[in-house]
MILO-202801 format. One record per residue (C-alpha): residue in one letter; y, z, x; residue number from 1; chain. Coordinates in pm, 1 decimal, always signed. Example, Ala and Ser with C-alpha at 12.3 -4.5 7.8 and 13.67 -1.06 7.14 Angstrom:
<sites>
SITE   resn      north         up       east   resi   chain
SITE      a     -450.0     +780.0    +1230.0      1       A
SITE      s     -106.0     +714.0    +1367.0      2       A
</sites>
This chain:
<sites>
SITE   resn      north         up       east   resi   chain
SITE      x    -7441.9   -11248.6    -2542.8      1       A
SITE      x    -7481.9   -10868.4    -2555.3      2       A
SITE      x    -7853.1   -10840.0    -2637.9      3       A
SITE      x    -8162.0   -10987.4    -2475.9      4       A
SITE      x    -8514.4   -11000.9    -2619.7      5       A
SITE      x    -8777.9   -10885.6    -2368.8      6       A
SITE      x    -9153.3   -10909.1    -2430.7      7       A
SITE      x    -9354.1   -10586.1    -2425.2      8       A
SITE      x    -9578.3   -10732.3    -2153.3      9       A
SITE      x    -9279.9   -10740.6    -1916.0     10       A
SITE      x    -9198.2   -10378.7    -1992.9     11       A
SITE      x    -9561.9   -10284.0    -1931.7     12       A
SITE      x    -9548.6   -10464.9    -1597.7     13       A
SITE      x    -9228.4   -10281.9    -1503.2     14       A
SITE      x    -9390.2    -9949.1    -1590.5     15       A
SITE      x    -9695.6   -10035.5    -1379.2     16       A
SITE      x    -9468.4   -10117.5    -1086.8     17       A
SITE      x    -9297.0    -9779.1    -1117.5     18       A
SITE      x    -9640.9    -9618.7    -1103.7     19       A
SITE      x    -9725.3    -9811.9     -787.7     20       A
SITE      x    -9398.4    -9693.3     -632.4     21       A
SITE      x    -9496.4    -9334.1     -714.7     22       A
SITE      x    -9831.7    -9386.0     -538.7     23       A
SITE      x    -9658.0    -9535.5     -232.9     24       A
SITE      x    -9422.5    -9236.7     -225.8     25       A
SITE      x    -9722.7    -9001.0     -226.4     26       A
SITE      x    -9877.9    -9183.7      +67.1     27       A
SITE      x    -9550.0    -9174.0     +259.5     28       A
SITE      x    -9519.2    -8798.4     +208.3     29       A
SITE      x    -9876.9    -8758.5     +331.1     30       A
SITE      x    -9796.5    -8949.9     +649.3     31       A
SITE      x    -9479.7    -8746.7     +707.2     32       A
SITE      x    -9663.9    -8418.9     +648.7     33       A
SITE      x    -9936.4    -8520.7     +896.5     34       A
SITE      x    -9682.1    -8576.4    +1172.4     35       A
SITE      x    -9616.2    -8294.6    +1414.9     36       A
SITE      x    -9392.3    -8040.0    +1250.7     37       A
SITE      x    -9435.7    -8195.5     +907.2     38       A
SITE      x    -9169.7    -8382.3     +714.9     39       A
SITE      x    -8811.9    -8325.5     +829.4     40       A
SITE      x    -8541.4    -8188.3     +603.1     41       A
SITE      x    -8396.0    -8538.9     +578.7     42       A
SITE      x    -8739.5    -8672.0     +480.1     43       A
SITE      x    -8775.9    -8410.4     +206.6     44       A
SITE      x    -8427.8    -8484.9      +72.6     45       A
SITE      x    -8507.8    -8856.6      +65.9     46       A
SITE      x    -8836.3    -8786.2     -117.9     47       A
SITE      x    -8655.9    -8574.5     -377.1     48       A
SITE      x    -8401.3    -8852.6     -430.7     49       A
SITE      x    -8685.0    -9104.2     -471.7     50       A
SITE      x    -8845.5    -8871.7     -729.2     51       A
SITE      x    -8521.5    -8857.3     -925.4     52       A
SITE      x    -8483.0    -9235.0     -924.1     53       A
SITE      x    -8846.3    -9289.0    -1026.8     54       A
SITE      x    -8817.1    -9049.8    -1320.0     55       A
SITE      x    -8497.4    -9224.1    -1430.0     56       A
SITE      x    -8662.8    -9566.4    -1407.6     57       A
SITE      x    -8967.0    -9456.0    -1608.9     58       A
SITE      x    -8749.7    -9291.7    -1874.2     59       A
SITE      x    -8542.8    -9608.6    -1913.0     60       A
SITE      x    -8855.3    -9824.7    -1950.9     61       A
SITE      x    -9002.3    -9582.1    -2204.7     62       A
SITE      x    -8679.6    -9586.8    -2406.7     63       A
SITE      x    -8698.0    -9965.6    -2418.0     64       A
SITE      x    -9052.9    -9946.8    -2559.8     65       A
SITE      x    -8957.0    -9719.9    -2851.6     66       A
SITE      x    -8941.4    -9853.3    -3208.4     67       A
SITE      x    -8860.5    -9672.7    -3538.0     68       A
SITE      x    -9152.9    -9554.5    -3750.5     69       A
SITE      x    -8976.7    -9687.0    -4058.9     70       A
SITE      x    -9115.9   -10029.6    -3966.6     71       A
SITE      x    -9469.0    -9895.3    -4013.8     72       A
SITE      x    -9385.6    -9682.0    -4318.9     73       A
SITE      x    -9237.2    -9963.3    -4525.9     74       A
SITE      x    -9553.6   -10171.0    -4492.5     75       A
SITE      x    -9730.2    -9924.3    -4723.7     76       A
SITE      x    -9504.7    -9985.2    -5023.9     77       A
SITE      x    -9733.3   -10268.8    -5128.4     78       A
SITE      x   -10047.6   -10055.0    -5082.3     79       A
SITE      x    -9915.0    -9796.4    -5328.9     80       A
SITE      x    -9789.3   -10060.0    -5571.1     81       A
SITE      x   -10118.4   -10254.0    -5575.9     82       A
SITE      x   -10342.7    -9948.9    -5623.1     83       A
SITE      x   -10113.8    -9809.0    -5894.2     84       A
SITE      x   -10126.3   -10137.2    -6085.7     85       A
SITE      x   -10504.3   -10163.4    -6047.0     86       A
SITE      x   -10565.4    -9810.4    -6176.3     87       A
SITE      x   -10292.0    -9783.3    -6436.0     88       A
SITE      x   -10109.7    -9508.0    -6249.9     89       A
SITE      x    -9738.2    -9462.9    -6188.4     90       A
SITE      x    -9681.5    -9377.2    -5821.5     91       A
SITE      x    -9378.3    -9399.5    -5594.9     92       A
SITE      x    -9373.3    -9394.8    -5215.1     93       A
SITE      x    -9105.0    -9183.3    -5047.1     94       A
SITE      x    -9037.1    -9209.4    -4673.0     95       A
SITE      x    -8857.9    -8956.5    -4453.9     96       A
SITE      x    -8780.4    -8979.7    -4083.4     97       A
SITE      x    -8773.2    -9359.1    -4072.7     98       A
SITE      x    -8549.8    -9339.0    -3764.5     99       A
SITE      x    -8800.0    -9133.0    -3562.2    100       A
SITE      x    -8893.4    -9350.5    -3262.9    101       A
SITE      x    -9232.8    -9382.4    -3091.7    102       A
SITE      x    -9393.4    -9618.0    -2842.2    103       A
SITE      x    -9448.2    -9964.5    -2991.1    104       A
SITE      x    -9817.2    -9955.6    -2897.5    105       A
SITE      x    -9864.0    -9643.3    -3113.2    106       A
SITE      x    -9702.4    -9809.3    -3415.4    107       A
SITE      x    -9950.2   -10095.8    -3383.1    108       A
SITE      x   -10252.0    -9866.1    -3365.3    109       A
SITE      x   -10163.5    -9620.4    -3644.6    110       A
SITE      x   -10125.2    -9894.8    -3904.4    111       A
SITE      x   -10490.5    -9880.5    -4016.2    112       A
SITE      x   -10521.2    -9497.3    -4017.6    113       A
SITE      x   -10202.3    -9469.2    -4225.3    114       A
SITE      x   -10333.2    -9732.5    -4467.4    115       A
SITE      x   -10654.1    -9530.1    -4515.5    116       A
SITE      x   -10459.6    -9211.7    -4586.6    117       A
SITE      x   -10202.0    -9367.5    -4818.7    118       A
SITE      x   -10488.1    -9535.0    -5005.8    119       A
SITE      x   -10674.7    -9204.1    -5039.0    120       A
SITE      x   -10363.1    -9019.2    -5153.4    121       A
SITE      x   -10291.6    -9278.0    -5423.1    122       A
SITE      x   -10652.3    -9322.5    -5534.2    123       A
SITE      x   -10801.5    -8972.4    -5498.1    124       A
SITE      x   -10492.9    -8752.7    -5503.7    125       A
SITE      x   -10254.8    -8875.6    -5773.6    126       A
SITE      x   -10371.3    -8817.7    -6132.7    127       A
SITE      x   -10328.4    -9052.9    -6427.3    128       A
SITE      x    -9997.7    -9016.1    -6618.7    129       A
SITE      x   -10159.8    -8842.0    -6917.7    130       A
SITE      x   -10334.0    -8589.4    -6690.3    131       A
SITE      x   -10011.6    -8516.8    -6505.5    132       A
SITE      x    -9817.2    -8472.3    -6829.6    133       A
SITE      x   -10084.7    -8232.9    -6959.9    134       A
SITE      x   -10048.8    -8028.4    -6640.7    135       A
SITE      x    -9669.8    -8013.1    -6682.9    136       A
SITE      x    -9600.3    -8259.7    -6404.0    137       A
SITE      x    -9383.1    -8568.1    -6386.3    138       A
SITE      x    -9604.8    -8857.0    -6508.0    139       A
SITE      x    -9493.9    -9045.5    -6196.8    140       A
SITE      x    -9676.8    -8921.2    -5889.5    141       A
SITE      x    -9528.5    -8918.0    -5540.0    142       A
SITE      x    -9682.8    -9008.2    -5206.5    143       A
SITE      x    -9461.3    -8910.1    -4913.3    144       A
SITE      x    -9467.1    -9043.4    -4558.5    145       A
SITE      x    -9255.6    -8827.2    -4329.0    146       A
SITE      x    -9207.7    -8810.1    -3954.0    147       A
SITE      x    -9035.1    -8573.9    -3711.9    148       A
SITE      x    -9023.6    -8491.4    -3343.8    149       A
SITE      x    -9176.4    -8159.6    -3247.2    150       A
SITE      x    -9168.3    -8068.9    -2879.9    151       A
SITE      x    -9305.1    -8360.8    -2682.7    152       A
SITE      x    -9494.4    -8499.6    -2981.4    153       A
SITE      x    -9429.9    -8689.8    -3300.9    154       A
SITE      x    -9566.9    -8543.6    -3624.4    155       A
SITE      x    -9648.1    -8771.6    -3918.7    156       A
SITE      x    -9740.3    -8629.6    -4259.4    157       A
SITE      x    -9900.1    -8811.2    -4551.2    158       A
SITE      x    -9844.9    -8590.2    -4856.2    159       A
SITE      x    -9907.7    -8626.2    -5227.6    160       A
SITE      x    -9823.7    -8409.4    -5529.3    161       A
SITE      x   -10156.8    -8478.5    -5697.8    162       A
SITE      x   -10458.3    -8270.1    -5791.0    163       A
SITE      x   -10549.8    -8156.7    -5441.0    164       A
SITE      x   -10901.3    -8131.3    -5303.1    165       A
SITE      x   -11166.1    -7998.7    -5540.5    166       A
SITE      x   -11323.6    -7742.2    -5309.1    167       A
SITE      x   -11615.1    -7684.3    -5548.1    168       A
SITE      x   -11698.6    -8055.3    -5543.3    169       A
SITE      x   -11668.8    -8064.1    -5163.4    170       A
SITE      x   -11910.3    -7769.5    -5140.0    171       A
SITE      x   -12152.3    -7934.1    -5383.4    172       A
SITE      x   -12147.7    -8250.8    -5174.4    173       A
SITE      x   -12203.9    -8047.6    -4857.4    174       A
SITE      x   -12507.6    -7885.0    -5019.4    175       A
SITE      x   -12640.6    -8223.9    -5126.7    176       A
SITE      x   -12602.4    -8351.1    -4769.0    177       A
SITE      x   -12768.7    -8030.1    -4641.8    178       A
SITE      x   -12485.0    -7957.7    -4402.2    179       A
SITE      x   -12571.3    -7640.6    -4203.5    180       A
SITE      x   -12355.3    -7336.7    -4281.3    181       A
SITE      x   -12187.0    -7492.8    -4585.5    182       A
SITE      x   -12229.3    -7175.8    -4794.6    183       A
SITE      x   -12029.6    -6961.8    -4552.5    184       A
SITE      x   -11754.3    -7212.4    -4469.9    185       A
SITE      x   -11392.5    -7115.4    -4521.1    186       A
SITE      x   -11166.6    -7335.6    -4733.4    187       A
SITE      x   -11018.7    -7487.8    -4415.5    188       A
SITE      x   -11367.0    -7568.1    -4282.6    189       A
SITE      x   -11460.4    -7730.3    -4613.8    190       A
SITE      x   -11146.3    -7944.7    -4594.9    191       A
SITE      x   -11256.8    -8057.0    -4247.4    192       A
SITE      x   -11574.8    -8203.3    -4398.4    193       A
SITE      x   -11382.4    -8500.7    -4538.8    194       A
SITE      x   -11359.5    -8627.9    -4179.7    195       A
SITE      x   -11738.9    -8621.4    -4146.3    196       A
SITE      x   -11907.4    -8967.1    -4133.4    197       A
SITE      x   -12056.4    -9062.0    -4470.4    198       A
SITE      x   -11887.8    -8775.9    -4658.1    199       A
SITE      x   -11729.1    -8870.2    -4992.3    200       A
SITE      x   -11673.1    -8683.5    -5318.6    201       A
SITE      x   -11596.7    -8999.4    -5517.9    202       A
SITE      x   -11816.7    -9020.2    -5827.5    203       A
SITE      x   -11845.2    -9398.9    -5809.6    204       A
SITE      x   -11797.6    -9683.8    -5565.8    205       A
SITE      x   -11498.4    -9909.0    -5631.4    206       A
SITE      x   -11292.7   -10170.3    -5451.3    207       A
SITE      x   -11078.0    -9887.1    -5320.1    208       A
SITE      x   -11307.7    -9598.4    -5228.3    209       A
SITE      x   -11633.9    -9415.7    -5263.3    210       A
SITE      x   -11829.9    -9578.4    -4981.6    211       A
SITE      x   -11818.2    -9273.5    -4754.9    212       A
SITE      x   -11612.7    -9450.8    -4489.2    213       A
SITE      x   -11249.1    -9408.0    -4405.2    214       A
SITE      x   -11144.7    -9056.9    -4306.2    215       A
SITE      x   -11398.5    -9034.0    -4022.8    216       A
SITE      x   -11255.6    -9360.1    -3890.9    217       A
SITE      x   -10904.7    -9216.7    -3928.6    218       A
SITE      x   -10993.3    -8919.9    -3706.9    219       A
SITE      x   -11166.4    -9142.2    -3452.6    220       A
SITE      x   -10865.2    -9375.2    -3431.3    221       A
SITE      x   -10612.6    -9091.2    -3407.8    222       A
SITE      x   -10811.7    -8914.1    -3136.5    223       A
SITE      x   -10829.6    -9241.7    -2941.9    224       A
SITE      x   -10448.7    -9210.6    -2923.8    225       A
SITE      x   -10481.8    -8856.7    -2779.2    226       A
SITE      x   -10374.4    -8721.7    -3117.8    227       A
SITE      x   -10507.3    -8485.8    -3383.5    228       A
SITE      x   -10532.3    -8503.4    -3761.9    229       A
SITE      x   -10579.3    -8210.5    -4000.8    230       A
SITE      x   -10583.5    -8171.4    -4377.4    231       A
SITE      x   -10439.2    -7896.4    -4597.7    232       A
SITE      x   -10468.6    -7883.4    -4975.5    233       A
SITE      x   -10381.1    -7664.5    -5271.5    234       A
SITE      x   -10566.9    -7726.2    -5594.8    235       A
SITE      x   -10333.6    -7865.9    -5859.2    236       A
SITE      x   -10040.4    -7911.3    -5620.1    237       A
SITE      x   -10154.1    -8179.8    -5378.7    238       A
SITE      x   -10263.1    -8235.8    -5020.3    239       A
SITE      x   -10102.6    -8299.8    -4681.8    240       A
SITE      x   -10265.8    -8482.4    -4390.8    241       A
SITE      x   -10086.5    -8404.1    -4063.7    242       A
SITE      x   -10108.4    -8633.8    -3762.8    243       A
SITE      x    -9980.0    -8518.7    -3424.3    244       A
SITE      x    -9934.9    -8788.1    -3158.2    245       A
SITE      x    -9784.1    -8819.4    -2810.1    246       A
SITE      x    -9455.6    -9007.6    -2789.1    247       A
SITE      x    -9607.9    -9260.4    -2552.4    248       A
SITE      x    -9949.5    -9379.3    -2439.5    249       A
SITE      x    -9824.0    -9523.7    -2111.0    250       A
SITE      x    -9745.4    -9198.5    -1927.8    251       A
SITE      x    -9906.4    -8858.6    -1971.7    252       A
SITE      x    -9847.7    -8515.3    -1829.1    253       A
SITE      x   -10184.4    -8403.5    -1700.2    254       A
SITE      x   -10368.5    -8131.8    -1511.9    255       A
SITE      x   -10553.5    -8273.9    -1209.9    256       A
SITE      x   -10887.8    -8103.1    -1139.0    257       A
SITE      x   -11164.9    -8134.5     -878.0    258       A
SITE      x   -11517.6    -8211.0     -999.7    259       A
SITE      x   -11786.8    -8294.3     -745.0    260       A
SITE      x   -11537.5    -8427.4     -491.2    261       A
SITE      x   -11360.2    -8651.6     -741.8    262       A
SITE      x   -11029.9    -8605.1     -922.8    263       A
SITE      x   -11010.2    -8602.9    -1301.8    264       A
SITE      x   -10700.7    -8559.5    -1518.2    265       A
SITE      x   -10699.0    -8345.7    -1833.7    266       A
SITE      x   -10410.5    -8436.6    -2071.6    267       A
SITE      x   -10178.5    -8137.2    -2065.9    268       A
SITE      x   -10121.7    -8139.9    -2442.3    269       A
SITE      x   -10491.5    -8046.9    -2481.9    270       A
SITE      x   -10478.5    -7757.5    -2233.0    271       A
SITE      x   -10429.5    -7401.4    -2357.3    272       A
SITE      x   -10471.3    -7207.5    -2033.1    273       A
SITE      x   -10672.0    -7183.8    -1711.3    274       A
SITE      x   -10881.2    -6884.4    -1601.9    275       A
SITE      x   -11135.3    -6806.5    -1330.2    276       A
SITE      x   -11501.2    -6837.3    -1425.7    277       A
SITE      x   -11658.9    -6489.0    -1414.0    278       A
SITE      x   -11886.9    -6439.5    -1112.6    279       A
SITE      x   -12198.2    -6379.9    -1326.5    280       A
SITE      x   -12146.4    -6707.5    -1514.9    281       A
SITE      x   -12081.6    -6891.5    -1188.1    282       A
SITE      x   -12407.7    -6759.8    -1041.6    283       A
SITE      x   -12604.3    -6889.6    -1342.4    284       A
SITE      x   -12490.4    -7248.0    -1265.8    285       A
SITE      x   -12590.9    -7362.0    -1616.2    286       A
SITE      x   -12456.2    -7681.4    -1774.6    287       A
SITE      x   -12330.8    -7488.7    -2080.0    288       A
SITE      x   -12277.5    -7129.5    -2179.1    289       A
SITE      x   -12052.2    -6881.2    -2353.4    290       A
SITE      x   -11804.0    -6648.2    -2190.6    291       A
SITE      x   -11583.7    -6376.4    -2335.9    292       A
SITE      x   -11211.7    -6451.3    -2330.8    293       A
SITE      x   -10999.9    -6158.7    -2451.6    294       A
SITE      x   -11279.6    -6043.0    -2680.0    295       A
SITE      x   -11347.8    -6388.8    -2826.5    296       A
SITE      x   -11649.7    -6608.7    -2751.6    297       A
SITE      x   -11556.8    -6929.8    -2569.8    298       A
SITE      x   -11825.1    -7199.6    -2532.1    299       A
SITE      x   -11795.7    -7388.4    -2204.5    300       A
SITE      x   -11924.3    -7706.7    -2043.6    301       A
SITE      x   -11965.3    -7750.1    -1668.1    302       A
SITE      x   -11813.1    -8089.3    -1586.0    303       A
SITE      x   -12030.4    -8124.2    -1274.4    304       A
SITE      x   -12329.8    -8141.4    -1509.8    305       A
SITE      x   -12147.7    -8366.5    -1758.7    306       A
SITE      x   -12077.9    -8626.4    -1489.5    307       A
SITE      x   -12408.3    -8590.4    -1303.4    308       A
SITE      x   -12276.0    -8433.7     -983.1    309       A
SITE      x   -12543.9    -8287.1     -757.3    310       A
SITE      x   -12526.1    -7940.2     -603.4    311       A
SITE      x   -12292.5    -7649.7     -673.2    312       A
SITE      x   -11921.7    -7592.1     -627.6    313       A
SITE      x   -11833.3    -7458.4     -283.4    314       A
SITE      x   -11611.2    -7177.2     -409.8    315       A
SITE      x   -11508.3    -6987.3     -721.0    316       A
SITE      x   -11490.6    -7220.4    -1020.7    317       A
SITE      x   -11212.6    -7234.8    -1278.7    318       A
SITE      x   -11221.4    -7278.5    -1655.7    319       A
SITE      x   -10971.8    -7512.9    -1820.4    320       A
SITE      x   -10944.0    -7399.4    -2183.6    321       A
SITE      x   -10890.3    -7705.6    -2404.2    322       A
SITE      x   -10849.3    -7754.5    -2776.8    323       A
SITE      x   -10863.2    -8022.3    -3044.2    324       A
SITE      x   -10814.7    -8022.2    -3422.9    325       A
SITE      x   -11138.0    -7827.4    -3478.9    326       A
SITE      x   -11138.4    -7557.4    -3213.6    327       A
SITE      x   -11141.5    -7484.1    -2843.6    328       A
SITE      x   -11384.4    -7468.1    -2552.6    329       A
SITE      x   -11378.5    -7447.0    -2174.3    330       A
SITE      x   -11428.8    -7712.0    -1907.8    331       A
SITE      x   -11566.0    -7558.7    -1587.5    332       A
SITE      x   -11423.9    -7738.5    -1281.5    333       A
SITE      x   -11455.6    -7692.0     -905.6    334       A
SITE      x   -11082.5    -7642.7     -858.2    335       A
SITE      x   -10731.5    -7699.9     -990.3    336       A
SITE      x   -10494.4    -7941.3     -815.1    337       A
SITE      x   -10196.6    -7881.1    -1042.1    338       A
SITE      x    -9984.7    -8063.0    -1296.9    339       A
SITE      x    -9880.9    -8423.6    -1244.9    340       A
SITE      x    -9743.4    -8715.2    -1439.4    341       A
SITE      x    -9985.9    -9006.6    -1463.0    342       A
SITE      x    -9925.0    -9372.4    -1545.2    343       A
SITE      x   -10227.5    -9476.6    -1752.3    344       A
SITE      x   -10425.6    -9786.2    -1665.8    345       A
SITE      x   -10704.6    -9941.3    -1876.6    346       A
SITE      x   -11061.6    -9908.0    -1753.0    347       A
SITE      x   -11135.3   -10280.5    -1767.8    348       A
SITE      x   -11417.2   -10458.6    -1945.9    349       A
SITE      x   -11694.5   -10322.3    -1723.6    350       A
SITE      x   -11614.0    -9957.3    -1800.3    351       A
SITE      x   -11449.7    -9990.4    -2143.2    352       A
SITE      x   -11602.8    -9748.8    -2391.8    353       A
SITE      x   -11726.1    -9511.0    -2120.0    354       A
SITE      x   -11806.5    -9187.2    -2311.9    355       A
SITE      x   -11565.1    -8904.1    -2241.4    356       A
SITE      x   -11314.4    -9118.8    -2050.6    357       A
SITE      x   -10994.2    -9257.5    -2204.9    358       A
SITE      x   -10839.9    -9433.3    -1905.4    359       A
SITE      x   -10757.2    -9411.4    -1538.0    360       A
SITE      x   -10464.9    -9352.7    -1305.7    361       A
SITE      x   -10390.2    -9377.3     -933.9    362       A
SITE      x   -10319.8    -9050.2     -754.9    363       A
SITE      x   -10093.2    -8996.0     -455.5    364       A
SITE      x   -10355.6    -9073.1     -188.5    365       A
SITE      x   -10434.2    -9408.7     -350.3    366       A
SITE      x   -10762.9    -9303.9     -511.9    367       A
SITE      x   -10847.6    -9368.6     -876.4    368       A
SITE      x   -10867.4    -9064.7    -1107.2    369       A
SITE      x   -11025.0    -9080.6    -1452.6    370       A
SITE      x   -10846.7    -8942.7    -1761.3    371       A
SITE      x   -11070.1    -8717.5    -1972.6    372       A
SITE      x   -11108.2    -8787.2    -2345.6    373       A
SITE      x   -11099.1    -8422.9    -2457.1    374       A
SITE      x   -11186.0    -8470.5    -2830.4    375       A
SITE      x   -11481.6    -8695.2    -2740.5    376       A
SITE      x   -11623.5    -8446.7    -2489.1    377       A
SITE      x   -11574.8    -8154.6    -2729.1    378       A
SITE      x   -11748.9    -8357.9    -3000.2    379       A
SITE      x   -12045.6    -8415.7    -2766.8    380       A
SITE      x   -12056.7    -8044.9    -2684.9    381       A
SITE      x   -12056.3    -7940.4    -3050.1    382       A
SITE      x   -12330.5    -8189.3    -3134.4    383       A
SITE      x   -12543.7    -8053.8    -2849.8    384       A
SITE      x   -12484.4    -7694.9    -2959.5    385       A
SITE      x   -12579.7    -7773.8    -3319.2    386       A
SITE      x   -12910.1    -7898.2    -3179.4    387       A
SITE      x   -12956.5    -7561.5    -3003.2    388       A
SITE      x   -12935.6    -7295.0    -3280.6    389       A
SITE      x   -12957.5    -7011.7    -3031.3    390       A
SITE      x   -12611.9    -7097.7    -2902.1    391       A
SITE      x   -12296.4    -7031.7    -3096.0    392       A
SITE      x   -12102.6    -7339.4    -3205.7    393       A
SITE      x   -11766.3    -7433.6    -3059.2    394       A
</sites>
């Protein structure tokens, strides 16, 4: 027998064990460094060899957890077929990149977001055959699901060749909902409104759409996977929703930072750069503020205030510039520890749903470090700034 079926739980357990070995290695290095004269050359060589073996073990486990996205894509053939039949449309589903592999846990959790987007593309995007023929299009519309690897991420696109977003209708809906700043929004900013809770341009409620739910849930679910989702559209030619996700949820590359004597980890794929906080801003010791970064205004949030830490930082603070699908802001931290790879662990029932935290990990000295949920914290910051008109929005 040349193949063997192994449950995902066993692979998860193996990955956890590799993380525990990494923690034990960190403790051992600490003990060696504390000895007189520090670690010997032989000790350092042994530690480097252990590093190499650990990385190899983790890579092998991660490879075993990968599954092709085609498994998830093909499940949406029925969605397109059923909606087409219900509405009297002719729509085909095309898939590209079926052999692109991602972590099995991601495939499970993107099923619902993809269903929402394929449903929207078929219902809202694709026109009726007569309308398409009148516009010089093929009466049969096309919804495309495509995937590709890009750097250390996987990119999934849900595209349609339909009518595209009606920007005038989006603006009219924004006015009706009295959304601040709607009149001066760019086309891209208007497109972003479809991810706002309760926002819908459907003229009537049906079995398929029009209830004002869906795309906000899509963004929430994608961001819970440390991903982003954006929308681009051209009137008369169609729309493309682009999802960017990490290859795995089990291990992340992160930036470890000090906040009030504790260690937090910022996912590295959210980090743009790190700079020193200007002395005048540091002296103010405010929870939020705006600093100038290369001539541009950058809103910032002091994480000591966010997590209720008393007192002030002992030395010069740093700003970790982070971004999400909407924009960027700065997290002010007491200090930078450096980059590290972290094996994610769930928070457990007691702390599940803790705002601004997506998980935990164990650092080299055996302590628990919390993983920051960057989109959630940026969302909180923007909401707070909208409530304070005197401050510029993120």
